[in-house]
C-alpha positions as CSV (number, residue, x, y, z in Angstrom):
1,X,-111.7,-54.7,158.3
2,X,-114.8,-55.0,160.9
3,X,-114.1,-54.8,164.5
4,X,-114.2,-59.1,164.8
5,X,-111.0,-59.1,162.8
6,X,-109.5,-56.5,164.8
7,X,-110.6,-58.6,168.1
8,X,-109.2,-62.0,166.6
9,X,-106.0,-60.5,165.7
10,X,-105.4,-59.4,169.2
11,X,-106.5,-62.9,170.5
12,X,-103.9,-64.6,168.3
13,X,-101.4,-62.6,169.8
14,X,-102.4,-64.0,173.1
15,X,-102.8,-67.4,172.0
16,X,-99.2,-67.5,171.1
17,X,-98.6,-66.1,174.7
18,X,-100.7,-68.6,176.1
19,X,-98.9,-71.3,174.4
20,X,-95.4,-70.7,175.4
21,X,-96.5,-70.2,178.8
22,X,-98.1,-73.4,179.1
23,X,-95.4,-75.3,177.1
24,X,-93.0,-74.3,180.1
25,X,-95.4,-75.1,183.2
26,X,-95.3,-78.6,185.0
27,X,-98.7,-80.4,184.6
28,X,-99.5,-82.9,187.5
29,X,-99.4,-86.4,186.3
30,X,-100.5,-88.2,189.0
31,X,-104.3,-88.0,188.3
32,X,-107.1,-89.7,186.3
33,X,-108.2,-88.0,183.2
34,X,-111.1,-88.7,181.2
35,X,-111.0,-86.0,178.3
36,X,-113.2,-85.1,175.3
37,X,-116.3,-86.4,176.0
38,X,-119.0,-84.8,174.0
39,X,-122.1,-83.2,176.1
40,X,-123.5,-82.1,172.7
41,X,-123.4,-84.8,170.1
42,X,-122.6,-82.7,167.0
43,X,-119.0,-83.5,166.3
44,X,-118.2,-80.0,167.2
45,X,-115.0,-79.5,169.0
46,X,-116.4,-77.1,171.3
47,X,-118.9,-79.3,172.5
48,X,-116.6,-81.4,174.6
49,X,-115.5,-81.6,178.5
50,X,-112.8,-83.4,180.3
51,X,-112.8,-85.0,184.0
52,X,-109.8,-85.0,186.2
53,X,-109.7,-86.5,189.8
54,X,-107.0,-88.4,192.2
55,X,-107.7,-92.1,192.5
56,X,-109.6,-92.9,195.4
57,X,-111.1,-95.9,197.0
58,X,-114.6,-97.4,195.8
59,X,-116.2,-95.5,198.7
60,X,-114.7,-92.6,198.9
61,X,-116.9,-89.6,197.7
62,X,-115.0,-86.0,196.7
63,X,-116.6,-82.6,196.2
64,X,-117.1,-81.7,192.7
65,X,-115.7,-78.3,190.8
66,X,-116.8,-77.0,187.7
67,X,-115.0,-75.0,185.7
68,X,-115.6,-72.1,182.8
69,X,-112.2,-71.0,181.1
70,X,-112.4,-67.4,179.9
71,X,-110.8,-65.8,177.0
72,X,-113.0,-63.1,176.2
73,X,-115.7,-64.7,175.0
74,X,-113.7,-65.1,171.5
75,X,-111.0,-67.4,172.4
76,X,-109.8,-70.4,173.6
77,X,-111.0,-74.1,174.9
78,X,-110.9,-75.9,178.1
79,X,-106.9,-76.8,177.5
80,X,-106.8,-73.1,178.6
81,X,-107.4,-74.2,182.1
82,X,-105.9,-77.5,182.2
83,X,-103.3,-76.7,184.1
84,X,-105.5,-74.8,187.0
85,X,-108.0,-77.8,187.2
86,X,-105.5,-80.6,187.5
87,X,-103.9,-78.4,190.7
88,X,-107.6,-78.2,192.2
89,X,-108.7,-82.0,191.3
90,X,-105.1,-83.0,193.0
91,X,-106.4,-81.1,196.1
92,X,-109.1,-83.8,196.5
93,X,-111.9,-83.0,194.0
94,X,-113.4,-84.2,190.8
95,X,-113.1,-81.5,188.2
96,X,-115.1,-80.9,185.1
97,X,-113.9,-78.8,182.5
98,X,-116.1,-77.4,179.5
99,X,-115.3,-75.9,176.5
100,X,-118.0,-73.6,174.6
101,X,-118.9,-72.5,171.1
102,X,-117.1,-68.9,170.3
103,X,-118.2,-65.3,169.5
104,X,-118.8,-64.2,166.8
105,X,-120.2,-67.8,165.8
106,X,-122.9,-67.4,168.8
107,X,-123.8,-64.8,170.7
108,X,-123.1,-64.9,174.7
109,X,-126.8,-66.0,175.4
110,X,-126.0,-69.0,173.0
111,X,-122.6,-69.7,175.2
112,X,-124.8,-69.5,178.1
113,X,-126.9,-72.6,176.5
114,X,-123.9,-74.1,176.0
115,X,-122.9,-74.2,180.0
116,X,-126.3,-75.3,180.5
117,X,-126.1,-78.5,177.9
118,X,-123.0,-79.2,179.9
119,X,-124.1,-79.0,182.8
120,X,-127.2,-81.7,181.9
121,X,-124.6,-83.8,180.8
122,X,-122.7,-83.8,184.2
123,X,-125.6,-84.0,186.0
124,X,-126.0,-87.4,184.0
125,X,-122.3,-88.3,184.4
126,X,-122.1,-87.8,188.4
127,X,-122.5,-91.5,189.4
128,X,-119.6,-92.4,186.9
129,X,-117.2,-90.9,188.5
130,X,-116.7,-90.5,192.7
131,X,-118.8,-87.0,193.2
132,X,-119.9,-86.0,196.1
133,X,-123.7,-84.5,195.0
134,X,-124.0,-82.2,198.2
135,X,-120.8,-80.6,197.4
136,X,-120.8,-79.0,194.0
137,X,-119.3,-75.9,192.9
138,X,-118.8,-74.0,189.8
139,X,-115.9,-71.7,189.0
140,X,-114.6,-69.4,186.0
141,X,-112.3,-66.8,185.5
142,X,-112.6,-63.7,183.1
143,X,-115.3,-64.1,180.4
144,X,-115.6,-67.8,181.9
145,X,-116.3,-65.8,185.3
146,X,-119.1,-64.3,183.6
147,X,-120.1,-67.2,182.2
148,X,-119.9,-69.2,185.5
149,X,-121.6,-66.1,187.7
150,X,-124.4,-66.2,185.0
151,X,-125.2,-69.7,185.4
152,X,-124.8,-70.2,188.9
153,X,-128.1,-67.7,189.5
154,X,-130.1,-68.9,186.4
155,X,-129.6,-72.3,187.8
156,X,-131.9,-71.8,190.7
157,X,-134.4,-69.8,188.9
158,X,-137.2,-70.9,186.5
159,X,-137.9,-67.4,185.3
160,X,-134.5,-66.9,183.9
161,X,-134.2,-70.2,182.6
162,X,-137.0,-69.1,180.2
163,X,-135.8,-66.0,179.4
164,X,-132.4,-67.5,178.4
165,X,-133.8,-70.6,176.8
166,X,-131.9,-73.0,178.9
167,X,-132.7,-76.6,179.8
168,X,-132.8,-77.2,183.6
169,X,-131.2,-80.0,185.3
170,X,-131.0,-81.5,188.9
171,X,-127.7,-79.9,190.1
172,X,-127.4,-77.5,192.9
173,X,-124.5,-75.2,193.1
174,X,-123.2,-75.1,197.0
175,X,-120.9,-72.2,196.5
176,X,-119.5,-70.2,192.9
177,X,-115.6,-68.9,192.6
178,X,-115.6,-66.1,190.4
179,X,-111.8,-65.2,189.3
180,X,-111.9,-61.6,187.8
181,X,-115.1,-62.0,186.5
182,X,-116.2,-59.8,183.5
183,X,-119.9,-59.9,184.9
184,X,-121.4,-56.5,183.4
185,X,-121.6,-56.6,179.8
186,X,-124.2,-53.9,179.1
187,X,-121.9,-51.2,180.2
188,X,-120.6,-47.7,178.0
189,X,-117.3,-47.2,176.3
190,X,-114.4,-48.1,177.0
191,X,-115.2,-51.7,177.7
192,X,-118.7,-51.7,176.5
193,X,-117.3,-51.2,172.9
194,X,-116.3,-55.0,173.2
195,X,-118.9,-56.8,175.6
196,X,-121.5,-55.5,173.5
197,X,-120.1,-56.4,170.4
198,X,-120.2,-60.3,172.0
199,X,-124.2,-59.5,172.6
200,X,-124.8,-59.7,169.0
201,X,-126.2,-56.5,167.0
202,X,-130.1,-56.7,167.7
203,X,-129.5,-58.1,171.5
204,X,-131.8,-55.0,172.7
205,X,-134.4,-57.0,171.0
206,X,-133.9,-60.3,172.7
207,X,-135.5,-61.6,175.7
208,X,-132.7,-61.6,177.7
209,X,-131.2,-58.4,176.4
210,X,-132.0,-56.5,179.8
211,X,-130.2,-59.1,181.8
212,X,-126.4,-59.1,180.4
213,X,-125.4,-57.2,183.8
214,X,-124.5,-59.7,186.9
215,X,-126.4,-57.4,188.8
216,X,-129.5,-57.5,187.1
217,X,-130.2,-61.2,187.9
218,X,-129.8,-61.8,191.3
219,X,-133.3,-60.7,192.8
220,X,-134.6,-63.7,190.6
221,X,-132.6,-66.7,192.7
222,X,-131.7,-67.7,196.1
223,X,-128.0,-67.7,195.7
224,X,-125.3,-69.8,196.6
225,X,-122.2,-68.3,198.4
226,X,-119.7,-66.4,196.1
227,X,-115.8,-66.1,196.4
228,X,-114.8,-63.4,194.4
229,X,-110.7,-62.6,193.8
230,X,-108.9,-60.0,191.8
231,X,-105.8,-58.3,191.9
232,X,-104.0,-54.6,191.6
233,X,-102.7,-55.4,187.9
234,X,-106.2,-56.8,187.0
235,X,-106.8,-54.1,184.5
236,X,-109.5,-55.8,182.7
237,X,-111.8,-56.8,185.9
238,X,-110.8,-55.0,188.9
239,X,-113.8,-53.0,188.8
240,X,-115.9,-55.1,187.6
241,X,-115.3,-57.5,190.2
242,X,-115.7,-55.1,192.6
243,X,-119.0,-54.2,191.6
244,X,-120.2,-57.6,191.3
245,X,-119.0,-57.9,195.3
246,X,-120.9,-55.0,196.0
247,X,-124.1,-55.8,194.1
248,X,-124.1,-58.8,195.9
249,X,-123.5,-57.5,199.4
250,X,-126.6,-55.3,199.0
251,X,-128.8,-58.0,198.9
252,X,-127.3,-59.5,201.8
253,X,-125.7,-62.3,200.2
254,X,-122.9,-64.8,201.7
255,X,-119.6,-63.5,199.7
256,X,-116.0,-63.4,200.4
257,X,-113.7,-60.7,198.2
258,X,-109.9,-61.6,198.1
259,X,-107.7,-58.6,196.6
260,X,-103.9,-58.7,196.1
261,X,-102.1,-55.4,196.2
262,X,-98.6,-55.4,195.3
263,X,-96.4,-59.0,195.8
264,X,-92.9,-58.7,195.9
265,X,-93.2,-55.2,194.4
266,X,-95.2,-56.3,191.4
267,X,-98.8,-56.1,190.6
268,X,-100.4,-59.6,189.9
269,X,-102.5,-59.7,186.7
270,X,-105.6,-60.3,185.3
271,X,-106.4,-64.0,186.6
272,X,-103.1,-64.7,187.5
273,X,-104.2,-67.6,189.6
274,X,-105.6,-69.7,186.6
275,X,-102.5,-68.6,184.2
276,X,-99.6,-69.5,186.8
277,X,-101.6,-72.1,189.4
278,X,-98.1,-73.2,191.1
279,X,-96.9,-69.8,191.8
280,X,-97.4,-68.9,195.8
281,X,-100.1,-66.2,195.1
282,X,-102.0,-68.5,193.0
283,X,-101.3,-71.7,195.6
284,X,-102.5,-69.2,198.4
285,X,-105.6,-68.1,196.2
286,X,-106.9,-71.8,195.3
287,X,-106.6,-73.0,198.8
288,X,-108.0,-69.6,199.9
289,X,-111.1,-70.4,197.6
290,X,-111.2,-74.2,198.2
291,X,-111.7,-73.6,201.9
292,X,-114.2,-71.2,201.4
293,X,-116.0,-73.9,199.8
294,X,-115.5,-76.8,202.2
295,X,-116.8,-74.2,205.2
296,X,-119.7,-73.1,203.4
297,X,-120.5,-76.5,202.7
298,X,-119.8,-78.0,206.2
299,X,-122.0,-75.0,207.8
300,X,-125.0,-76.4,205.3
301,X,-124.3,-79.8,206.6
302,X,-124.6,-78.8,210.1
303,X,-127.9,-76.4,209.7
304,X,-129.5,-79.6,208.3
305,X,-128.5,-81.6,211.0
306,X,-129.4,-79.2,213.6
């Protein structure tokens, strides 16, 4: 039995739990949904994206959130984050939610290429929806936090686009929101046993192989402001999220770090705000992230008008 067989068995148990959790949740039903749009026309179910937004007048334009789901690079699709994204859309946003191909069919580098293929399609779709191009954010949780975090930097660097073999687009990220990002993959035991497996056997020989820790990218681009969140019960990514915060602070990046300690005597779990978006801690977290986005966009607009 190889390690991917073991990993897949673990994710099968996670899938059962997620299906039960989602079946119990109430999804907002007062939003417009445009689902299963191909961003690569190859019939692959993982090359699809959804769009969610509230009904607005013809002249209204809404800020945009592009979300990348988690799942350890090996599991899930955009449906995992649908309820979370609907809750964001309900607050007055156009939300694009993307799927991407999974390990071991592809490597994480190829998943980054999928994300950029989706960004190129989203760029072409913006004018079909009430999108404000001057307010575009990217978000992601867990493995999706890694993919979103990498995309937020690679998108601003021609050199990194060459290294990761991705296509450029005309989108500019005004902010990034990373929920418990597992953004450091080339690391030692114990988590490195899993994360390095997702990079592929020969990753060290690849051009991108030396750039699989978030901190390795930061010198290559002018960065957007970042909102990072984790919790005391986040055993998977608490340390990694803190490391990302410290690396961003070292280079003087604009970053806010939200840490939840025990709440009502309980530790909040990994990506709690995505799993239970209508819970009180999740609502406070989502509101804080969106307030951060709005404030930073307003600051940028005010600076441009001076």
